[in-house]
VMD Tcl script that draws the C-alpha trace (Angstrom):
set ca {
  {17.72 -25.67 9.89}
  {16.08 -24.85 6.57}
  {17.34 -22.95 3.58}
  {14.95 -20.02 4.07}
  {14.40 -17.19 6.50}
  {10.87 -15.75 6.56}
  {10.60 -12.17 7.82}
  {7.09 -10.86 8.43}
  {6.65 -7.18 7.63}
  {4.43 -4.75 9.50}
  {1.60 -5.76 7.16}
  {0.20 -9.15 8.20}
  {0.73 -11.85 5.58}
  {3.43 -9.96 3.65}
  {6.82 -11.69 3.99}
  {10.40 -11.03 2.97}
  {11.98 -14.36 2.04}
  {15.74 -14.80 2.28}
  {17.26 -17.96 0.85}
  {20.61 -19.45 1.79}
  {23.06 -18.84 -1.01}
  {25.85 -21.35 -1.52}
  {28.69 -19.77 -3.47}
  {32.27 -20.39 -4.45}
  {34.70 -19.43 -7.22}
  {32.34 -21.00 -9.80}
  {29.28 -18.93 -8.90}
  {26.35 -19.73 -6.62}
  {23.40 -22.03 -6.03}
  {20.19 -21.36 -4.12}
  {16.73 -22.81 -3.78}
  {14.13 -20.16 -4.54}
  {11.10 -22.15 -3.41}
  {10.48 -25.33 -1.42}
  {6.87 -26.20 -0.62}
  {7.56 -27.96 2.71}
  {9.76 -25.16 4.07}
  {7.25 -22.49 3.05}
  {4.41 -24.53 4.60}
  {6.30 -24.79 7.91}
  {6.34 -20.98 7.93}
  {2.56 -20.91 7.37}
  {2.85 -20.18 3.65}
  {1.20 -23.27 2.21}
  {-0.10 -21.70 -0.96}
  {0.13 -23.56 -4.26}
  {1.54 -21.79 -7.28}
  {-0.02 -22.40 -10.70}
  {1.73 -19.91 -12.98}
  {5.23 -18.42 -13.34}
  {5.85 -15.10 -15.11}
  {8.94 -13.18 -16.11}
  {9.49 -9.69 -17.49}
  {12.40 -7.58 -18.67}
  {12.42 -3.80 -18.33}
  {14.75 -0.82 -18.54}
  {15.49 1.93 -16.02}
  {12.48 4.02 -15.08}
  {9.87 1.47 -16.14}
  {7.11 1.25 -13.55}
  {4.78 -1.72 -13.82}
  {1.67 -1.52 -11.66}
  {-0.04 -1.22 -9.38}
  {-1.96 -4.33 -10.48}
  {-4.38 -6.80 -8.90}
  {-7.12 -9.20 -9.94}
  {-10.64 -8.53 -8.65}
  {-12.46 -11.90 -8.50}
  {-9.40 -14.13 -8.94}
  {-6.81 -12.52 -6.63}
  {-3.27 -13.78 -6.96}
  {-0.69 -14.34 -4.27}
  {2.78 -13.68 -5.70}
  {6.30 -14.69 -4.80}
  {8.47 -12.11 -6.58}
  {12.20 -11.79 -7.16}
  {14.77 -10.13 -9.40}
  {17.00 -12.30 -11.57}
  {19.12 -9.45 -12.94}
  {19.30 -5.79 -11.96}
  {17.42 -3.91 -9.26}
  {13.84 -2.81 -8.59}
  {11.85 -1.09 -5.88}
  {9.00 -3.52 -5.28}
  {5.71 -2.36 -3.71}
  {2.65 -4.09 -2.28}
  {-0.52 -2.20 -1.22}
  {-3.01 -3.86 1.15}
  {-6.49 -3.87 -0.44}
  {-8.13 -6.35 1.93}
  {-11.31 -4.53 2.99}
  {-11.35 -5.67 6.61}
  {-7.62 -5.39 7.15}
  {-6.25 -3.05 9.83}
  {-3.65 -2.00 7.27}
  {-6.03 -1.35 4.34}
  {-4.44 1.18 2.00}
  {-0.99 0.83 3.56}
  {1.99 0.10 1.37}
  {5.28 -1.68 1.83}
  {8.31 -1.24 -0.39}
  {11.60 -3.09 -0.63}
  {14.68 -3.12 -2.85}
  {15.01 -6.45 -4.64}
  {18.10 -7.16 -6.71}
  {20.42 -9.84 -8.00}
  {22.88 -9.13 -5.16}
  {20.62 -9.43 -2.08}
  {18.57 -12.19 -3.78}
  {15.61 -11.39 -1.51}
  {12.08 -12.35 -2.46}
  {8.77 -10.86 -1.37}
  {5.65 -12.93 -0.81}
  {2.54 -10.85 -1.49}
  {-0.71 -12.58 -0.45}
  {-4.04 -12.38 -2.24}
  {-5.80 -9.06 -1.80}
  {-2.85 -6.76 -2.55}
  {-2.01 -4.49 -5.45}
  {1.55 -4.98 -6.69}
  {4.01 -2.98 -8.74}
  {7.68 -2.23 -9.18}
  {10.01 0.50 -10.45}
  {13.23 -0.48 -12.25}
  {16.23 1.28 -10.66}
  {19.04 -0.35 -12.68}
  {19.70 0.12 -16.40}
  {18.03 -3.25 -17.02}
  {16.13 -5.72 -14.84}
  {14.66 -9.19 -15.22}
  {11.80 -9.86 -12.81}
  {10.23 -13.24 -12.01}
  {7.17 -14.21 -10.03}
  {5.08 -17.21 -9.12}
  {1.29 -16.80 -8.86}
  {-1.35 -18.67 -6.85}
  {-4.03 -18.18 -9.52}
  {-4.04 -17.82 -13.27}
  {-4.07 -14.42 -14.92}
  {-7.55 -13.45 -16.15}
  {-7.25 -10.36 -18.41}
  {-10.93 -9.43 -17.99}
  {-10.50 -9.44 -14.19}
  {-7.56 -7.06 -13.97}
  {-7.66 -3.99 -11.77}
  {-5.17 -1.38 -10.76}
  {-4.32 1.67 -8.73}
  {-2.62 4.84 -9.88}
  {1.10 4.50 -9.12}
  {1.35 7.96 -7.54}
  {-1.98 7.93 -5.68}
  {-1.70 10.73 -3.07}
  {-4.02 8.82 -0.70}
  {-1.54 5.94 -0.54}
  {1.59 8.11 -0.69}
  {4.18 5.61 -1.91}
  {7.68 7.03 -1.51}
  {9.09 5.86 -4.83}
  {12.91 6.27 -5.03}
  {12.99 8.54 -8.07}
  {16.55 9.92 -7.67}
  {18.39 9.12 -10.87}
  {15.15 8.32 -12.73}
  {14.78 10.86 -15.55}
  {11.34 9.63 -16.61}
  {8.83 7.21 -15.11}
  {7.83 4.99 -18.04}
  {4.26 3.68 -17.78}
  {2.00 1.67 -20.06}
  {-1.10 3.51 -21.30}
  {-3.18 1.24 -19.07}
  {-1.12 2.07 -15.97}
  {-1.54 5.83 -16.56}
  {-5.34 5.50 -16.25}
  {-5.90 3.48 -13.05}
  {-8.05 5.15 -10.35}
  {-6.94 6.33 -6.93}
  {-7.82 4.15 -3.93}
  {-10.75 6.38 -2.89}
  {-12.48 5.55 -6.21}
  {-11.70 1.85 -6.09}
  {-14.55 -0.64 -6.13}
  {-13.44 -4.20 -5.40}
  {-14.57 -7.50 -3.95}
  {-11.99 -8.27 -1.27}
}
mol new
graphics top color blue
foreach p $ca { graphics top sphere $p radius 0.5 }
foreach p [lrange $ca 0 end-1] q [lrange $ca 1 end] { graphics top cylinder $p $q radius 0.2 }
display resetview
């Protein structure tokens, strides 16, 4: 039996990944990625870039995607807690425009695999969070796209209790709603 459990969500291709955690009085150890085990589950993507960010409570990063160079992402929280969201932007998908959200934190140690063709974002729920993700393609700044975080057409149910202010970058305040989106997926 492997060290990972792969749970498919109601959106095809979007997986919750649970790793076995080996802990004792000293702390814990866990694998966060193993190519062969992921490939056995049908996730045989190759990652080319790792990213990490740190944010404070109320920071919302997203909803981001790349237009011509879409990235699959394996995301996780190293410290703190976030509400992580993926929105299906695959044109011919039965779940186009649907979103999925999950709490990721340093206690549950869950990961989310988001395939190419999705917008991605997260809201920091703890006082501080460190977020890490692997990408299947390189970041191309000129290729970046996004969706408005509170797009009424998508209707993401962000857990805003206890969040005094949603903190957005200037760029993230200006993304269009999904009905105005022009993309190449």
